[in-house]
N, C-alpha and C positions, 0 to 999 in steps of 0.2 A: 344135170349142169348143176356145176359145184361154183359156187361165188364165195367172196371174200367181202368183210364191208358191213355197214349198216343201213336200214332203212327204216323208214317211219311207217305205223299202219293208222288211219286214221277213220274217224266214221262220224255221221252228222247224229247229232243226240238230241234230246231235250224237245224232238218236235211232235210229242204227244201221240205218235204210232209206230214206237217200237220198244223191245226189251232195253233200255239203257244200262241195266245192270249186267245184262249177259254181254254187250258190246265192251262196256268197260272193263270186264276182266279180260278182253284180248286184245284192246287197241292200247296205243302207246300215248296217242291225240285225239282230244274229243273237239269237234267245233259243235260247239254250243248255240242252241236257237236263242235268238235275243227277243223274241215276243214281238218281231214284226212278220214275220211269216207263220210262226208257231211258236208253243211255248209260254210258259208263266214263270213268274219269279219262284212261285213254290217249286216247279220242276226245275228251274236254272239251280236254286239253293239245292236240292236232292242229287242233281248231278256233278256238281260242285265239290258237295261235301264227300262222295263216293269217289270222284277224281282225286283228291286229298288224300283220302285213306289208300287208294292204289297207286298213288305216284303217277298219273297220267297227266299230260299236259294238257291246258283247257285254252280253245281258241274262242274269240267270238266269231260265229257264225252269221255274217249281216247281211241283211235282204232290203228289197222294197217292202212299202207297208202293202202288204197284200195276203193276209189270212184267207180270204176268198180263194186265192188260186195257189195257194199255198209258196208263193214267193215267185210262180213260174211263167207268171204273165208279163210280155213287155211292157215298161213303163217309160216315159218320157220326164224325168223329174230334175225342176232345176239343180244347177250345181250347189246354190244355198241349202236348199232344204236338204239335197240329199246328203251334204256333209252334217248338216244340223242332226238328220237321221242315225245316221251312223255314229256320229259322236252320242248320241242318245242310248242307242244300243252297246257302245262299248263301254260305254260310263257304267249302266245297268247291271252288265256281266261282269266289270270290275271290283263294283261297290260289292255284290253276293260272293264274287269268288276271294275277295280280302275277310271277307267276315269266315269263308272257310278255312283259311289259314294258307290260301295260293294267290298266284296272281296271272291274270290273263297273259297270255306269250305271245300271242299271234292272231292274224285276222284271216279271212274265210271266207269272200262274200258267198252269198247263196242263188241257186238257181238261175233266174232272167238275169240279173245282177252279175254274177259268175260270167256269164258268157257277154255281157255288153261291157265290159271292161276288160275283155281281151283286146279290144280295137277301138272304143270309143273314149279320147284323152279325157273331156270334160267329166263322165259319167266315173271314169279311174283317180282322176285327181281329187273329185268329190270324197272319194272312198279313203283315199290316202290322206288328205286333210281333215279328215273327221275319226282319224282311229292314230293320232299321236307318231307315236315310233314305232310300232307293233311290226313285227316281222308278218310278210305277207305270204300265204299258200295259195298255190293257183296253178293254172296250167302253164306249160312249158310254152313259151314265145309269148305269153300274153303282156300288152302294153303295158298293166297296172304292174307286175313285176319289172318290168325294164325302166319303169319312172320309179320305182319305190328303190330300186337297186342305187340308180343315181341321186336318190337321195340320201343314199347311205344306210340304208332300210336292208335287213336281212332277207333274203327272199327262199321261198322252198318251193320247187317244181312237182307237181303230182302227179300219179296217173290214174285211172280209172280200171280196173279188171274187169267192173261188170258191165262196162259200158262197151258200146261199139263207137269204133272212130271213123272218121270220115276221110278223105284220100288227103287233107290240108291237116290234119293233124283235130281238127275241133271234134265233138262229139255227135255224135248222129242224133237228132231230135228224137224226143222219145213217142212223138206221135208216130215216127216211122216203126215196120216191123222190123225186128231182131234189136231195137236200139238197148233193150235192157237184157243181160244175161240173166240165166235162171241155175244154172249147171254147176255145182259148187266144185267139182273138178277143173272144170273149165275155166274159171274164174283163178282158182289157185294156181293154175298153170299159167295165165295170161299175168298174175303179180307177178310171178318170178322173174318173167321175160322183162316189162315195166321196171321192176327194182334194179335193173343195169342201167336203164335212163332216168331215172326220177329220184328223188331224195324220201318220196312219202307216197303211198298206195293209197287210195280211198275206196271204202267200201260201206255203199249208200246205205243208212239205216233204215229208209224206209221202204226199201225191197223186202217183199217175203221173203224169209230164210234168211234174214242179216245176218244175223249170229252164225248160224251153221256156215254161212259163205266167210264171214271174219275168220272163224275158227279155221276153215281149211285153205283159208290165203296164210295164216298164221303160221301151222305146220308146215305148209309148202316154202316159207321163204325160211324157216329156220331149218327144213332139210336141206335146202339147197347151200347152207352156211351162214346165211345172213347172220347177224344181228340185229334184230327188232327193238329198236329204241328210239324214243322221241328224239324230232329233228331238235326242238328247244334245248 
């Protein structure tokens, strides 16, 4: 398959479970954990410093306050509480990014919150209202993207080559067999296919072999004729 155009390659970083430097050498956008599901000030600072050195865009990976379950447990958080939690996360990462000489350029919800804002207006508005005017990275068709676009904010749909999809375009729950893919060649081929429909492809940083998967994906995207470049 020969394609033209550009596509972003993003990964979740600063989660204390992956090779951040290895991924930063391959991705064009880094979703940095802001301390609520994983991460720390020191780790955020290290990721931002390296992202600045390499010219990688930085986004705030915001989540429910749930380090115990890595942000993947469903939560019912009141609008005002969630809005302030998101503002706290974005503010913390923004301050650290400025010290590194860069700026946070987008927002991406994590885990259970990512899935919740696909169709929950209250939670989606809390995320948006707590994050200023940042661009939003999310699942195609998600309500949070529609609301952001209606408010004049930039939106960027993404795809997951290392995850299985259901018949409705959502991600198969991780508890189901085959939900997480681990074959680099298959992941790379799926990334090329997804790149025809989304602006960014995501390789999960907490997946075993994440760096190898990201390398295979970038190689395949470039071999297909695409320029791998940050959407920011």
